[in-house]
N, C-alpha and C positions, 0 to 999 in steps of 0.2 A: 496476498496469501493469508489465510486465517482459518478459524474454526467456527462452527455455528454457535457455540456457547461463549465465545469471546466477546466481552462487553466493549472493549476498545475496537474490535473489528466492526461491530455494529455501529458504533459512533463514527468510524471512518467512512463506512458506506453511506450513512445518513448525511454526513458532511458533503460528500461528493454528489449525492443525489440532489441535495438542496441547491447545488451550484450547477446542476445539469452537466456534470462531468462524467463521461462514459468511463466505466471501469469493468474489468473482468475479475470476478470473485472466484478464487481457487481455494477449495477446501483441502487443507493439508492432511486431513484424515485419510485422503486418497493417496496411495503410494506414489502414483505418477505426479500428482501436484506437489507432493513433498519433495520428490527428486528434482522437480523444476525449481522450486524455491531454493533448494540447496545449491543450485548453480549460481544463484544471485547472492545468497547469504549462507555460506556453508556452515557457519557456527551459530545460526539463529537460536536464540534462547527464548524468544517470545513472539507472539503474533499480535497484531498484524505485521506483516512485512510488506511494505508498499514499494512497488517498482514503477517508475515512470520511464517509459522508453526502455533503455537497457541499464538504468541506474537505480539501485536500491537506495531509498531515502530513509528508511527506518520505519517507525510505526506511526500511530495516530498523533502523538505529540509532535513528532517531526513534521508531519503533514500540516498541522495547525501552525507551527512555527514558520514554515515556508509561506503559508498564506499571509501571516502577519508581516513578514518581511517583503511581501510583494513579489516573491520569486516563483510561486506556484504556477501562475498563468504563463509565465515565460517558459518554465519547464514543460508544461503541457503543450506549448506551441513549438517545442524543440529549439528554443532560443537561449537555453541556459545549460 
């Protein structure tokens, strides 16, 4: 979940695209997308808010940290 003008959102999308990881980009300026994000992260103060499966992992920095820890691919495969 993010916004078009968010630099970290753009970086997260580029990171995922470079690794051929499929994602769905939801623009929270749309009320429906915002309501959906609120279900995962009710008190979100920033974007992006990245959700893998049914787990909110945080933003761009948390995404990169999962990659560095070797946990991202496991989460993407439903093994974490």
